[in-house]
N, C-alpha and C positions, 0 to 999 in steps of 0.2 A: 608252058615252061613252070619250072615249080620252083617259087621265091627262094632264095639262098639264108638257111638257117641263121641266124645271129647271132653270135655271140654276146651275153648276158655282160654285162656292166656292171665292172665293181666301182663300189664308190668307199673308200676307207674315212675311214671318221674318227676322232680321236675317242677316245676314252673318258674325257674330258670333259667335252659334248653331251657325254649320255647322262653322266653322273658329277655335275660340276659342284660345287663348294658355294659357288657365288653365279651369279648370270655374267651369264657369256657375253661380254663388253663385243659391241659391233659400232665401227663409225660408218656414217652413211653422211656422203661427201654429192652436193646438186642433190636441190629440194622444191625443182620444179614443177615441168610434172611427171617424168617419172618418178625423180627424187620424192615427190610429196606422195606416189601413189603403194612406191615401194620400202615410206616407210608405217602407212597402212595395215602393207600387210607384214611388218612386222611386228606390229601394232597384236593384231590380228593371231601369228603365233607364239607370241609371247603368252597370248592370254591362253593356248592351247598347252602351252608347254606346261605353265603353272597349276592347270584343270590338274594334269597329268603326275603334279606332285615334282617337277622339274625346276632348279630354280631363276630359268625361262631371262630374258636377252636386257642386256642395258645401253641403250643408244644414245648417239651421240649424233648430231647432225653441225656438218657443215656449208651454209652459205652464203656469199653476201653479195644476196643479188636482193630484195627489193620488188613490192607489186608492182607492175606496172598496169596499165589498161589494157594492154593486148592478151597480156597473162590470164584476169578475167575469161570465166567459161570452157579454156582449151585446157586452163589445169585450175586444180577445185583451191579458187581463192573468188571472193567477194570483192566488190565493194566498196565495204568495211576497211577491207582489207591493204588497199591503195597507198602506198609510198610504205608499209610496212614491211621490216626483213621476212624471205618465206620463212628460213630456217626456222626464226623464232614463232610467228605465224601457225606454225602445221605441229611443232611442237607441243605447244601451247595447246592445243585444241587435242592433242593425243592424250595430252598428260591429266586431262582432268574427266577426259572423255574412260581413259582406261583407271584412272587413279594411278598411273605413274612419277616417276619424276627424269624423266630422259630428259639431255642435255642438248639445247641448243646453241651454236655459235654463228655471230656473223661476220663471221670471216674466213680466208680462203683456206682451205685446210692447206699444211704446211709439213706435212710430211713428222713434226715434232710427237703428234700421240701416237700411242700405238692402243691396237686395239685385238680381242681373236679374231677376230671377221672384218675388213675393207671393201666395201662397195663402192662402187662410183657411178654414179647418175649425171654425171656434168653432162653439155651438147658438145665438147669435137675432142677429137680426138687427137689433138695436142693436147687439148687438159688433160686429158689419160695418158699420154707418153708423161707428160710432169710429174704426175702424182705419182707413177711407176716409179721413176726414178728418183722420186723420193724416198721412195718405200724402199730401194734395193742401197738407194746408199743409208741408210739406217741398220738394212740386214746385216753388210759390208765393215 
């Protein structure tokens, strides 16, 4: 039996993303296990884009959570981070390593700030739904 031929997937990219006049803005909500990894990936993407002459990214991370003992080892935090805000710890490290000026907020994302791209890395479906509702209210 022959496998079915799949249709190629088409992705539409706004022209602005390809040739921006300033960095593409990204809001990352959540900086725990998944969010911290996503932040590192965004930093690597930004580096690569800059090397290609692209304006790159400007990221702002929102997370009100603080580092606790169960986070150590499971997430990219150490004992020296205990009690500190997750977003501030990770963004500070990324900024120092890559020479960036990305932003961290130790608050919940309330949907008031906008960006070209919004990425959610939160623990619960309820939190993702809440963020979606905030964004939709803004659009309406």
